[in-house]
C-alpha positions in Angstrom: -10.4 -21.6 55.9 -10.4 -22.0 52.1 -7.4 -20.2 50.5 -8.2 -17.3 48.2 -6.1 -15.6 45.5 -4.6 -12.5 46.9 -2.6 -9.8 45.2 -0.3 -7.4 47.0 -2.7 -4.5 46.4 -5.5 -6.5 47.9 -3.3 -7.5 50.8 -2.6 -3.9 51.5 -6.3 -3.1 51.7 -6.8 -6.1 54.1 -3.9 -4.9 56.2 -5.2 -1.3 56.4 -8.5 -2.7 57.5 -7.0 -5.0 60.0 -4.8 -2.4 61.7 -7.3 0.5 61.4 -4.2 2.4 60.2 -4.3 5.5 58.0 -0.9 4.9 56.6 0.8 2.0 54.9 1.7 -1.5 56.2 5.3 -2.8 56.1 6.1 -4.8 53.0 7.8 -7.2 55.4 4.3 -8.3 56.6 3.7 -10.0 53.3 7.3 -11.3 52.9 7.0 -13.3 56.1 3.5 -14.4 55.4 1.8 -12.7 58.4 -1.3 -12.0 56.3 -1.8 -15.8 55.9 -2.3 -16.1 59.7 -4.7 -13.1 59.7 -6.8 -15.0 57.3 -7.0 -17.8 59.9 -7.9 -15.4 62.7 -4.4 -15.1 64.1 -3.5 -11.4 64.5 -1.6 -11.3 67.9 -4.7 -10.8 70.0 -4.1 -11.7 73.7 -0.3 -11.3 73.2 2.0 -8.7 74.7 5.3 -7.4 73.2 7.6 -4.9 74.9 9.4 -2.4 72.6 12.6 -1.5 74.5 14.3 1.5 73.0 16.1 4.7 73.9 13.3 7.1 72.8 9.7 7.4 71.6 9.7 11.0 70.3 6.8 11.5 67.9 4.6 9.1 69.7 1.6 11.5 69.7 1.9 12.1 65.9 2.0 8.3 65.2 -1.1 7.8 67.3 -2.9 10.6 65.5 -2.0 9.1 62.1 -3.5 5.8 63.2 -0.1 4.0 63.0 -0.2 3.2 66.7 -3.3 2.7 68.9 -4.5 5.3 71.4 -2.2 5.8 74.4 -4.7 4.2 76.8 -4.5 1.0 74.8 -0.8 0.7 75.3 1.5 0.5 78.4 4.3 3.1 78.7 7.2 2.9 81.1 10.3 5.1 81.2 13.5 4.4 82.9 15.2 7.5 81.5 15.2 9.7 84.6 16.5 12.8 82.7 14.4 12.7 79.5 11.3 10.6 80.1 9.7 8.5 77.4 10.8 10.9 74.6 14.4 9.9 75.5 17.7 10.5 73.8 19.8 8.2 71.7 23.5 7.4 72.2 24.5 10.6 70.4 22.3 12.6 72.9 19.7 13.5 70.2 15.9 13.1 70.5 14.9 10.0 68.6 11.7 8.5 67.1 13.4 5.2 66.7 11.2 3.4 69.3 8.0 4.6 67.6 9.1 3.3 64.2 9.9 -0.1 65.8 6.5 -0.2 67.5 4.7 0.6 64.2 6.3 -2.4 62.5 5.3 -4.8 65.3 1.7 -3.5 65.0 1.8 -3.9 61.3 2.8 -7.6 61.7 0.5 -8.4 64.7 -2.3 -5.8 64.7 -4.0 -7.3 67.7 -1.0 -7.3 70.0 -0.7 -5.2 73.2 2.3 -3.0 73.1 4.4 -2.0 76.0 6.8 0.9 75.3 9.8 1.0 77.6 12.8 3.3 77.3 16.2 3.8 79.0 19.4 5.8 78.4 22.2 4.6 80.6 23.5 1.1 81.1 22.1 0.9 84.6 18.7 2.0 83.2 18.9 -0.7 80.6 19.4 -3.3 83.3 16.6 -2.0 85.4 14.3 -2.1 82.4 15.1 -5.7 81.6 14.3 -6.6 85.2 11.0 -4.8 85.1 10.0 -6.5 81.9 10.7 -9.9 83.4 8.9 -8.9 86.6 5.8 -8.0 84.5 5.8 -11.4 82.9 6.0 -9.9 79.4 6.8 -12.9 77.1 8.4 -11.1 74.1 10.8 -8.2 73.9 12.0 -6.3 70.8 15.2 -4.4 71.3 16.8 -2.7 68.2 20.0 -1.3 69.7 23.6 -2.2 70.2 25.8 -0.9 73.0 29.5 -0.5 72.0 31.3 -1.1 75.3 32.7 -4.6 75.4 33.3 -7.4 76.1 31.3 -8.8 73.2 31.4 -12.5 74.2 28.2 -12.6 76.2 29.8 -12.1 79.6 29.2 -8.3 79.9 26.7 -6.8 82.3 24.1 -6.0 79.6 24.4 -9.5 78.0 24.0 -11.0 81.5 20.9 -8.9 82.1 19.4 -10.3 78.8 20.3 -13.8 79.9 18.6 -13.3 83.3 15.4 -12.1 81.5 15.6 -15.1 79.2 16.0 -17.5 82.1 12.8 -16.0 83.5 10.8 -16.8 80.4 11.3 -13.8 78.2 11.9 -14.3 74.5 14.5 -11.6 73.9 14.8 -10.5 70.3 17.7 -8.2 69.6 19.2 -6.6 66.5 22.6 -7.9 65.4 23.7 -4.3 64.6 24.8 -2.5 61.5 28.6 -2.8 62.0 29.9 -5.1 59.3 31.7 -2.0 57.8 32.2 -0.3 61.1 34.1 -3.0 63.1 37.8 -3.6 63.5 39.5 -6.6 65.1 43.2 -7.0 65.7 46.0 -6.7 68.2 47.8 -3.6 69.4 50.4 -2.5 71.8 50.9 0.8 73.7 52.2 2.5 70.7 48.9 2.1 69.0 47.4 1.0 65.7 45.9 3.9 63.7 42.6 3.5 61.8 42.1 6.3 59.2 38.7 8.0 59.2 36.9 10.0 56.5 34.1 11.8 58.3 32.0 14.5 56.7 31.7 18.0 58.3 29.2 18.0 61.1 29.3 14.2 61.4 29.7 12.7 64.8 32.4 10.3 65.9 31.8 7.8 68.6 33.6 4.5 69.3 33.6 1.5 71.6 36.2 -1.2 72.4 36.1 -4.6 74.0 38.1 -7.8 74.6 37.9 -11.1 76.4 40.2 -12.0 79.3 41.3 -10.7 82.7 44.2 -8.4 83.4 43.9 -6.6 80.1 43.5 -2.8 79.6 43.0 -1.2 76.2 41.6 2.0 74.9 40.4 3.6 71.7 41.0 7.3 71.1 39.8 9.8 68.6 42.6 12.0 67.2 42.7 15.1 64.9 45.7 16.1 62.8 47.1 19.6 63.3 48.5 21.9 60.7 52.1 20.8 61.6 51.2 17.2 61.0 51.1 16.2 64.7 48.0 14.4 66.2 46.0 15.6 69.2 43.7 13.3 71.1 40.2 14.7 71.2 38.5 11.8 73.1 39.5 8.5 74.8 37.3 5.6 75.9 36.5 5.7 79.6 35.4 3.1 82.2 32.4 2.2 79.9 34.9 1.4 77.1 33.2 4.1 75.0 34.3 7.5 73.8 32.1 10.6 74.2 30.6 11.8 70.9 32.8 14.3 69.0 31.3 16.5 66.2 33.6 16.9 63.2 34.2 20.4 61.9 36.5 19.5 59.1 40.2 18.4 59.2 41.8 14.9 59.2 40.9 12.3 61.8 41.8 8.9 62.9 41.0 6.4 65.6 43.9 4.8 67.5 43.7 1.4 69.3 46.2 0.8 72.2 46.6 -2.1 74.6 48.1 -0.7 77.7 48.3 -3.8 80.0 48.1 -7.6 79.9 49.1 -10.3 77.5 48.2 -9.6 73.9 44.6 -10.4 73.0 42.3 -9.7 70.1 40.6 -6.3 70.4 37.3 -5.3 68.9 36.6 -1.7 68.0 33.2 -0.4 66.9 32.3 2.8 65.2 28.9 4.2 65.9 28.6 6.3 62.8 31.4 6.2 60.2 32.7 3.4 58.0 36.2 2.1 58.7 36.8 1.5 55.0 39.5 -1.0 54.2 40.2 -1.6 57.9 36.7 -2.9 58.5 36.3 -6.6 59.5 32.8 -8.0 59.1 33.4 -11.2 61.1 32.8 -10.7 64.8 30.8 -7.5 64.3 28.0 -8.4 66.8 28.0 -5.8 69.7 26.3 -6.3 73.0 23.6 -7.3 74.0 23.1 -9.1 70.7 26.0 -11.2 71.8 24.0 -12.6 74.7 23.3 -16.4 74.6 19.8 -15.6 75.7 19.2 -13.3 72.7 17.6 -14.4 69.5 19.7 -12.1 67.4 18.4 -10.8 64.1 20.3 -9.7 61.0 18.9 -7.7 58.0 17.9 -8.8 54.5 16.2 -6.5 52.0 12.5 -7.4 51.7 12.4 -7.3 47.9 15.4 -9.5 46.9 16.2 -11.3 50.1 19.9 -10.2 50.0 21.6 -9.9 53.3 22.5 -6.2 53.8 26.2 -5.5 53.5 26.2 -3.6 56.8 24.4 -6.3 58.7 26.6 -7.5 61.6 27.7 -11.1 61.8 29.4 -13.4 64.1 31.1 -15.4 65.4 31.0 -13.8 68.9 34.4 -13.5 70.7 33.7 -16.9 72.3 32.9 -18.5 68.9 29.1 -18.7 68.9 27.0 -18.3 65.7 25.2 -15.0 65.4 22.7 -14.0 64.0 20.3 -16.9 64.4 17.8 -15.4 61.9 17.2 -12.4 59.6 14.2 -10.2 59.1 13.1 -7.9 56.3 14.4 -4.3 56.0 14.1 -1.2 53.9 10.4 -1.2 54.6 7.8 1.6 55.0 5.4 1.3 58.0 4.7 5.0 58.2 4.3 7.1 55.0 6.2 9.9 56.7 9.3 7.7 57.0 9.8 5.7 53.8 12.5 3.1 53.6 13.1 2.3 57.3 16.3 0.2 57.2 19.0 -1.5 59.3 18.8 -4.5 61.5 16.6 -2.2 63.6 13.7 -2.6 61.1 14.3 -6.4 60.8 14.0 -7.1 64.6 10.4 -6.0 65.2 9.3 -8.1 62.3 10.6 -11.1 64.1 9.0 -9.9 67.4 5.6 -9.5 65.6 6.0 -12.9 64.1 6.7 -14.4 67.5 3.5 -12.9 68.8 1.5 -14.5 66.0 3.2 -17.9 66.5 2.6 -17.7 70.3 -1.1 -17.1 69.8 -1.3 -19.9 67.3 0.6 -22.4 69.6 -1.5 -21.5 72.6 -4.7 -21.9 70.6 -3.7 -25.4 69.7 -2.4 -26.4 73.1 1.2 -26.6 72.1 4.1 -25.4 74.2 4.5 -21.6 73.7 7.3 -20.7 76.1 10.3 -18.7 75.1 12.4 -21.8 74.2 9.5 -23.2 72.1 9.0 -19.9 70.3 12.7 -19.5 69.6 13.0 -23.1 68.2 9.9 -22.7 66.1 11.0 -19.4 64.5 14.5 -20.7 63.7 13.3 -24.1 62.4 10.8 -22.6 60.0 13.0 -19.8 58.7 13.4 -19.6 54.9 16.9 -20.5 53.8 17.8 -17.5 51.6 21.5 -18.6 51.1 20.5 -22.1 49.8 23.2 -23.6 52.0 21.7 -24.0 55.5 22.9 -21.9 58.4 25.0 -19.0 57.1 27.3 -16.7 59.1 25.4 -13.6 57.9 21.8 -14.9 57.7 21.7 -17.6 60.3 18.9 -20.0 59.6 17.3 -17.5 57.1 14.4 -15.2 56.7 11.8 -15.3 59.4 8.3 -16.5 58.2 5.1 -17.8 59.6 3.5 -19.2 56.5 4.7 -22.6 55.3 1.8 -23.8 53.3 2.2 -23.8 49.5 -0.5 -22.4 47.2 -3.1 -24.5 45.6 -3.2 -24.4 41.8 -6.2 -24.6 39.5 -5.2 -25.4 35.9 -7.7 -25.2 33.1 -6.9 -26.0 29.4 -9.4 -25.6 26.5 -9.6 -28.2 23.7 -8.3 -27.8 20.2 -5.1 -27.1 18.4 -4.8 -23.6 20.0 -5.6 -24.3 23.7 -6.0 -21.5 26.2 -4.2 -22.2 29.5 -5.8 -20.6 32.5 -4.2 -20.8 36.0 -5.4 -19.6 39.3 -3.3 -19.9 42.5 -5.1 -19.9 45.8 -3.3 -19.0 49.0 -4.2 -17.6 52.5 -1.4 -15.1 52.1 -0.1 -13.0 49.2 0.9 -14.5 45.9 4.2 -13.7 44.3 4.0 -15.2 40.9 2.7 -17.9 38.6 4.9 -19.4 35.8 3.7 -21.6 33.0 6.0 -23.8 30.8 4.9 -25.7 27.8 7.0 -28.6 26.6 9.9 -27.3 28.7 9.7 -23.7 27.5 8.5 -20.9 29.7 5.6 -19.3 27.9 4.4 -16.8 30.5 5.1 -15.5 34.0 2.6 -13.4 35.9 2.9 -11.5 39.1 0.1 -12.3 41.4 -2.3 -15.3 41.4 -3.5 -15.5 37.8 -1.9 -16.4 34.5 -3.3 -16.9 31.0 -1.7 -18.1 27.8 -3.1 -18.8 24.4 -0.8 -21.1 22.5 -0.1 -21.1 18.8 -0.8 -24.1 16.6 0.5 -27.2 18.4 1.7 -30.3 16.6 -0.4 -33.3 17.0 0.5 -35.5 20.0 1.0 -35.1 23.7 2.2 -31.9 25.2 3.2 -31.1 28.8 2.1 -28.1 30.8 3.9 -27.3 34.1 2.7 -24.5 36.4 4.9 -23.2 39.3 3.3 -21.0 41.8 5.1 -19.1 44.6 3.8 -17.0 47.4 5.5 -14.1 49.0 7.0 -16.1 51.9 8.7 -18.5 49.5 6.4 -21.5 49.5 6.4 -23.1 46.0 4.1 -25.7 44.4 4.5 -27.3 40.9 1.6 -28.8 39.1 1.8 -30.7 35.8 -0.8 -31.7 33.2 -0.6 -33.4 29.8 -2.8 -32.3 26.9 -3.4 -34.3 23.7 -3.8 -32.6 20.3 -5.4 -34.9 17.8 
């Protein structure tokens, strides 16, 4: 198919038509180049993606708004015995989180078949992973982190992910938003305090983990009394997590204690509040993003491609690189929820991209199993740190468009030539820059640029055009003009 010049506005119109949606389409769609595959007839048709989450509250409203397809065109399965598909998050609140994730996947791959699956407890999570593998679903998007360790890929949730991956599932998991909510260090039975600064009505919830046998450690939540003493309000249980505590004012802290075994590094995660100067970004990947079988996704803002300062990063407790890739965040896939952020939003972009790539590989007879998909996505990621694999961004921003634009350059004759540039691309153009004799004379957003020069001296002049599309593909075209 011949590339055509596309502006972002035009791309949004194409996207709305492609999805039959009444609302907007995630900006991440164009950042990763998904619209370039739509132009070639690749929209996820024939592909299935499971959205595994804790809840899908607001599902009917999303369907009514056209953001998700009718219910009879999706598959819905709940493992939450108490709350059903509406579900509850880890703070026991109803959540629309799963709906937002499904909307993003549909934005990226409008032809995909969505399977909505939810759980609440750890056992329900494991049952859900087995069911997904039993159904032969090839791609899973899971935007959640569980804060009970260990965080070295050996815990029961990580093993469940590894089992699903071994059965052919491409498991795509968020890295988590814990770069400022993670502590690593050693402690004894006397405890190491971590000061907290929660707001009234904010909820405190923590998890702890470690590697190695024979160790017992806990994290507790404590409140200071008027006389200066501290009272324990919650302590991590057999799940290595504390029950949520709602703050009603006062002074609070978390305390880490190792009660048994040889000293080992301990990892503490806060579900909600920053740990301030005590935070340690390294090693802030919770489970099951720590699983070897997980393609783990960090977050970078879609506009400037900067890794979000909250985005969790490795290494894992056993020294493995995580995340492997990043996706765009701070996007709007539903006008009622502008600026959906976190690694949660990044992960379904990668899942949607995987569906597009799988359709494309299958159409051309290439291997499209989970290992091939994973390798393809990582190999074609856009290096946003300009230094190869990075601790926070992995291989870089996911993308499915690798073809640079085509440039048409026209120059009129005479001492005051008019330079006209048109960039052609199957996806969305970012910018066209024109330099004349080494000096930038114009830069236009979109596929067109025009410049009328002043009087040029006689002789040869050099025009250089640089065109870049939204997924980062760049082409440079040069031409010499002679003024006589």
